[in-house]
C-alpha positions as CSV (number, residue, x, y, z in Angstrom):
1,M,74.5,86.0,-59.6
2,K,76.4,82.7,-59.5
3,I,79.9,82.4,-58.1
4,L,81.9,79.1,-58.4
5,I,84.7,78.9,-55.8
6,M,87.4,76.5,-56.9
7,P,90.7,76.8,-55.1
8,D,93.5,74.3,-55.0
9,S,95.3,73.8,-51.6
10,F,97.5,76.6,-50.3
11,K,100.4,74.3,-49.5
12,G,101.7,74.5,-45.9
13,S,98.7,76.4,-44.7
14,L,95.2,75.7,-46.1
15,S,93.6,72.7,-47.6
16,A,91.5,73.3,-50.8
17,K,88.3,72.7,-48.7
18,K,89.3,75.2,-46.1
19,A,90.3,77.8,-48.6
20,A,87.0,77.4,-50.4
21,K,85.1,77.9,-47.1
22,V,87.1,81.0,-46.3
23,L,86.4,82.5,-49.7
24,E,82.7,81.6,-49.4
25,K,82.6,83.6,-46.1
26,S,84.3,86.5,-47.8
27,F,82.0,86.7,-50.8
28,S,78.9,86.0,-48.8
29,Q,79.5,89.2,-46.8
30,V,79.3,91.3,-50.0
31,F,76.9,89.2,-52.0
32,P,74.5,87.6,-49.4
33,S,71.9,86.6,-52.0
34,A,74.4,85.2,-54.6
35,A,74.4,81.5,-55.4
36,I,77.8,80.3,-54.3
37,D,78.9,76.9,-55.3
38,L,82.0,75.4,-53.6
39,L,84.1,73.1,-55.7
40,P,87.6,72.6,-54.1
41,V,90.0,71.0,-56.5
42,G,93.3,69.3,-56.9
43,D,95.4,68.7,-60.0
44,G,97.1,65.5,-59.3
45,G,99.3,66.8,-56.6
46,E,98.8,66.3,-52.9
47,G,95.3,67.2,-51.8
48,T,93.6,65.9,-55.0
49,L,92.1,63.0,-53.2
50,D,90.7,65.1,-50.4
51,A,89.2,67.5,-53.0
52,L,87.5,64.6,-54.9
53,S,86.2,63.1,-51.7
54,Q,84.4,66.4,-50.9
55,N,82.4,66.1,-54.0
56,I,82.0,62.3,-54.6
57,A,80.8,59.7,-52.1
58,M,83.9,57.5,-51.9
59,K,84.9,55.0,-49.3
60,E,88.1,55.6,-47.4
61,V,90.2,52.5,-46.9
62,W,93.6,51.9,-45.3
63,Q,96.1,49.2,-46.4
64,T,99.5,48.2,-45.0
65,V,102.4,48.5,-47.5
66,S,106.1,49.1,-47.3
67,G,106.9,52.7,-46.2
68,W,109.5,55.0,-47.5
69,D,112.1,53.5,-45.1
70,G,111.0,49.9,-45.6
71,R,108.9,49.6,-42.5
72,P,105.2,48.8,-42.5
73,F,103.1,51.8,-43.4
74,S,99.4,52.4,-43.4
75,M,98.5,53.8,-46.8
76,R,95.0,55.2,-47.6
77,Y,93.0,55.0,-50.8
78,M,89.5,55.9,-51.8
79,Q,87.2,53.5,-53.5
80,F,84.2,54.3,-55.8
81,Q,82.5,51.2,-57.2
82,D,85.3,49.3,-59.0
83,Q,87.7,52.2,-59.1
84,A,90.4,53.3,-56.6
85,F,92.2,56.5,-56.1
86,F,95.4,57.1,-54.1
87,E,98.2,59.6,-53.9
88,M,102.0,59.1,-54.1
89,A,102.3,62.0,-51.6
90,D,100.5,60.0,-48.9
91,L,103.5,57.6,-48.9
92,V,106.4,59.9,-49.8
93,G,105.1,63.4,-49.8
94,L,107.6,66.3,-49.6
95,P,105.9,67.8,-46.4
96,M,106.7,64.5,-44.6
97,F,110.4,65.4,-44.6
98,S,112.2,68.4,-43.1
99,K,114.8,70.2,-45.3
100,E,117.5,68.3,-43.4
101,Q,115.8,65.0,-44.0
102,R,115.2,65.4,-47.8
103,R,117.1,62.7,-49.6
104,P,115.3,62.1,-52.9
105,L,117.7,59.4,-54.1
106,D,117.4,57.3,-51.0
107,I,113.6,57.0,-50.4
108,L,111.7,53.8,-51.2
109,T,108.4,53.8,-53.1
110,I,107.9,50.1,-53.2
111,G,104.6,50.5,-51.3
112,L,103.0,52.1,-54.4
113,G,103.5,48.9,-56.5
114,E,102.4,46.7,-53.6
115,L,99.2,48.7,-53.2
116,I,98.4,48.3,-57.0
117,L,98.7,44.5,-56.6
118,Q,96.5,44.5,-53.5
119,L,93.8,46.6,-55.2
120,Q,93.9,44.4,-58.3
121,A,93.5,41.3,-56.1
122,G,90.6,42.9,-54.4
123,G,88.7,43.3,-57.7
124,I,89.5,46.9,-58.6
125,K,89.4,47.5,-62.3
126,K,90.7,51.1,-62.6
127,I,93.4,52.6,-60.5
128,Y,94.2,56.4,-60.5
129,I,97.4,57.5,-58.9
130,G,98.1,61.2,-58.1
131,V,101.8,61.6,-58.6
132,G,102.5,65.2,-57.5
133,G,104.1,66.5,-54.4
134,S,106.6,63.7,-54.0
135,A,110.0,63.8,-52.2
136,T,111.6,61.3,-54.6
137,V,113.5,61.0,-57.9
138,D,113.6,57.3,-58.7
139,G,112.1,57.1,-62.2
140,G,109.4,54.7,-60.9
141,I,111.8,51.8,-60.1
142,G,110.4,51.7,-56.6
143,L,106.9,51.2,-57.8
144,A,108.2,48.6,-60.3
145,A,109.9,46.7,-57.5
146,G,106.6,46.6,-55.6
147,L,105.1,45.0,-58.7
148,G,107.8,42.3,-58.8
149,Y,110.5,43.7,-61.0
150,R,114.1,43.2,-60.0
151,F,117.1,45.4,-60.9
152,Y,120.7,44.1,-61.3
153,D,124.0,45.7,-61.9
154,K,126.8,44.5,-64.3
155,E,128.0,41.9,-61.8
156,D,124.4,40.5,-61.5
157,Q,124.1,41.9,-58.0
158,L,120.5,42.7,-56.9
159,L,120.1,46.5,-56.4
160,S,117.8,48.3,-53.9
161,P,115.2,50.2,-56.0
162,I,116.1,53.7,-55.1
163,G,117.2,56.7,-57.2
164,R,120.8,56.4,-56.1
165,N,121.1,53.1,-57.9
166,L,119.6,54.2,-61.2
167,A,123.0,54.5,-62.9
168,K,124.0,51.0,-61.8
169,I,121.1,49.2,-63.4
170,A,122.3,47.0,-66.2
171,K,119.5,44.4,-66.3
172,I,115.8,44.4,-65.5
173,D,114.1,41.1,-64.6
174,D,110.3,40.8,-64.9
175,T,110.0,37.1,-64.0
176,N,108.1,37.7,-60.8
177,V,105.7,40.3,-62.2
178,P,102.1,39.0,-62.3
179,E,99.7,39.9,-65.1
180,L,98.3,43.4,-64.6
181,T,94.7,43.4,-65.5
182,A,93.6,46.7,-63.9
183,E,93.8,49.9,-65.9
184,I,96.3,52.1,-64.3
185,Y,96.5,55.9,-64.7
186,A,99.1,58.4,-63.6
187,V,97.3,61.6,-62.7
188,T,99.9,64.3,-63.2
189,D,99.9,68.0,-62.1
190,V,102.6,69.0,-64.6
191,K,103.5,68.3,-68.2
192,N,107.2,68.1,-67.8
193,V,109.0,65.3,-69.7
194,L,111.3,62.8,-67.8
195,C,114.7,64.0,-69.0
196,G,116.5,67.1,-70.2
197,E,116.2,70.8,-69.2
198,S,112.5,70.5,-68.3
199,G,112.9,67.0,-66.8
200,A,112.3,65.5,-63.4
201,S,115.8,66.0,-62.1
202,V,116.6,69.4,-63.4
203,V,113.3,71.2,-62.7
204,F,112.0,69.4,-59.5
205,G,115.2,67.8,-58.1
206,P,116.4,70.9,-56.2
207,Q,113.2,71.5,-54.3
208,K,113.2,67.8,-53.3
209,G,116.7,68.1,-51.9
210,L,118.8,67.0,-54.9
211,K,122.2,68.5,-54.6
212,S,123.6,70.6,-57.5
213,E,126.3,68.0,-58.3
214,E,123.6,65.2,-58.5
215,I,121.2,66.8,-61.0
216,A,123.0,66.1,-64.2
217,A,124.1,62.6,-63.1
218,T,120.5,61.7,-62.1
219,D,119.2,63.0,-65.4
220,Q,121.6,60.9,-67.3
221,A,120.8,57.8,-65.1
222,L,117.1,58.2,-65.9
223,K,117.9,58.2,-69.6
224,Q,120.1,55.1,-69.2
225,V,117.3,53.1,-67.4
226,Y,114.7,54.1,-69.9
227,N,116.9,53.0,-72.8
228,L,116.4,49.6,-71.3
229,V,112.7,50.0,-70.8
230,D,111.4,52.2,-73.7
231,D,113.4,55.2,-74.7
232,G,110.4,56.9,-76.2
233,L,109.0,57.5,-72.7
234,V,111.5,60.2,-71.8
235,N,109.7,62.7,-74.1
236,I,106.1,62.0,-73.2
237,P,104.5,65.1,-71.6
238,G,103.9,64.4,-67.9
239,S,106.4,61.6,-67.7
240,G,108.7,63.6,-65.4
241,A,105.9,64.0,-62.7
242,G,106.5,62.5,-59.3
243,G,110.3,62.2,-59.8
244,G,109.6,60.1,-62.9
245,L,106.9,57.9,-61.3
246,A,104.6,58.8,-64.2
247,A,107.1,57.3,-66.7
248,G,107.4,54.2,-64.5
249,I,103.6,53.7,-64.4
250,V,103.6,53.7,-68.2
251,G,106.8,51.7,-68.7
252,F,106.5,49.1,-65.9
253,A,102.7,49.0,-65.2
254,K,101.4,49.5,-68.8
255,G,99.5,52.5,-67.6
256,K,98.6,55.8,-69.1
257,I,99.3,59.5,-68.2
258,V,96.3,61.8,-67.8
259,H,96.5,65.5,-67.1
260,G,95.4,66.0,-63.5
261,I,93.2,69.1,-63.6
262,D,91.3,67.8,-66.7
263,F,90.8,64.5,-65.0
264,V,89.5,66.2,-61.9
265,L,87.2,68.6,-63.8
266,D,85.7,65.7,-65.7
267,V,85.0,63.7,-62.5
268,L,83.4,66.8,-60.9
269,D,81.2,67.5,-64.0
270,F,82.8,70.9,-64.2
271,D,81.5,71.8,-67.7
272,Q,77.9,71.5,-66.5
273,R,78.3,73.2,-63.1
274,A,80.2,76.1,-64.7
275,Q,77.7,76.7,-67.5
276,D,75.8,79.5,-65.8
277,A,78.5,80.9,-63.5
278,D,79.2,84.6,-63.6
279,F,82.5,84.4,-61.8
280,I,84.9,81.5,-61.1
281,I,87.3,82.1,-58.2
282,V,90.5,80.0,-58.5
283,G,93.6,80.0,-56.3
284,E,96.7,78.2,-55.0
285,G,99.6,78.8,-52.7
286,K,101.9,80.4,-55.3
287,M,101.2,81.4,-58.9
288,D,104.3,80.8,-60.9
289,Q,105.6,79.5,-64.2
290,Q,104.6,75.9,-63.2
291,S,101.1,77.2,-62.7
292,M,101.1,78.5,-66.3
293,A,102.0,75.0,-67.5
294,G,98.5,73.8,-66.7
295,K,98.1,73.5,-63.0
296,A,94.7,73.9,-61.4
297,P,94.0,77.7,-61.8
298,V,95.0,77.8,-65.4
299,G,93.4,74.4,-66.2
300,I,90.1,75.7,-64.9
301,A,90.4,79.0,-66.7
302,Q,91.1,77.4,-70.0
303,R,87.9,75.3,-69.7
304,A,85.7,78.0,-68.3
305,P,82.8,79.3,-70.4
306,K,83.9,82.4,-72.4
307,K,81.2,84.6,-70.8
308,T,82.5,83.7,-67.3
309,T,85.1,85.9,-65.6
310,V,87.9,83.9,-63.9
311,L,89.8,85.6,-61.0
312,A,92.7,84.1,-59.1
313,I,93.4,84.7,-55.4
314,C,96.8,83.2,-54.4
315,G,99.2,83.1,-51.5
316,S,101.8,84.9,-53.6
317,V,102.6,85.6,-57.3
318,D,105.9,85.2,-59.0
319,Q,107.1,88.5,-60.5
320,Q,107.9,86.8,-63.8
321,V,104.2,85.9,-64.3
322,L,102.4,88.9,-65.6
323,D,100.2,88.0,-68.6
324,F,97.4,86.2,-66.8
325,Q,94.8,87.1,-69.5
326,A,96.7,85.0,-72.0
327,Y,95.8,82.0,-69.9
328,G,92.1,82.9,-69.3
329,I,92.5,84.6,-65.9
330,A,91.2,88.2,-65.8
331,A,93.3,89.2,-62.8
332,C,95.4,87.6,-60.0
333,F,95.4,88.9,-56.4
334,P,98.1,87.9,-53.9
335,I,96.9,87.7,-50.3
336,I,100.2,88.8,-48.6
337,G,99.6,92.3,-47.3
338,Q,102.9,93.3,-45.8
339,P,106.5,92.1,-45.7
340,G,107.3,89.2,-43.3
341,S,108.7,85.8,-43.1
342,L,107.4,82.7,-44.8
343,N,106.2,81.3,-41.5
344,E,104.3,84.4,-40.7
345,A,102.6,84.3,-44.2
346,L,101.6,80.6,-43.6
347,E,100.3,81.3,-40.1
348,K,98.2,84.3,-41.3
349,A,97.0,82.6,-44.5
350,E,93.4,82.3,-43.5
351,I,93.1,85.9,-42.3
352,N,94.9,87.2,-45.4
353,L,92.7,85.1,-47.7
354,E,89.5,86.3,-46.1
355,R,90.6,89.9,-46.3
356,T,91.6,89.6,-49.9
357,G,88.4,87.8,-50.8
358,V,86.3,90.5,-49.3
359,N,88.3,93.2,-51.2
360,V,87.9,91.3,-54.5
361,A,84.2,90.9,-53.9
362,R,83.8,94.6,-53.1
363,L,85.7,95.4,-56.4
364,I,83.3,93.2,-58.3
365,N,80.3,94.8,-56.6
366,N,81.5,98.3,-57.3
367,A,82.2,97.6,-60.9
368,R,78.8,96.0,-61.4
369,S,77.0,98.8,-59.7
370,K,78.6,101.4,-62.0
371,C,77.7,99.4,-65.0
372,F,74.1,99.5,-64.1
373,D,74.0,103.2,-63.0
């Protein structure tokens, strides 16, 4: 029997690699002779780079850029031949800020554009940017400023490239933008568009700290800016990822949007590795409506061979999500065993995951045994 273990990270508690190791321990106890293949994944959100680096020999490099507060910041990227991979979340990731510190309209992302230019100058031909897990809603104007764009208000005053100034932008100057010769890709973990009811401000703004009275105004400001850039971008699937960074990569850096989990599965040669798998075990911190929109567990399930059974083991499961089979997942098992606080759940994630993994493995073993009686 072959089991492919492919969790995403359990945010706030376990990395994808650690979760895969825990599940391997669980299933090995019940199936000691099974071929267990670990393939931790990411879907464009934070942790994607770490997941890729576990499976591909990439060189880790650190480069100094402008940080979220304008001060020098050491930003990492991974290099493979003439390709580079980095994550927005390494510069402005939501976990970097406490709830009291979250100010999505006041955080700078200039360093992302600076890093693109540095990589291009170093001979990199393809640049992949994971845009999930950010603490910002700036529509990509920070990255644009790092590339050399300048933003002005009606009085021709230079504006700081932060989300709070989106509504003030009346003119965009590209005089200082060099030729972009590298191919640039926004690797997105969601398919939300930039504006509207399923847009960056409305859907993701609150979790980043956007106040209720700021949501509609920010959504309108994003529309206003992209009327100046390219109004067609607001309806492109994935353009709302990263607080609108994905739209900015297309509009300001002539880049393209790629769906994160499909990109990762292609890089990891998933179709070949899953060809003879009997079971694929997927998982993430919380299975909810966003998961159903194509995040890692569902993306994997939809590409799995039809003969392979896909099971999900997650930190928790939203009560509104019930029809897992419609998305290719046979069953979903939450690991929380008893009522408690969020902190308790995070602290006990490894113990709970191992216990649940063993129980799922025993269920499989029992069912298989009865089938062959």
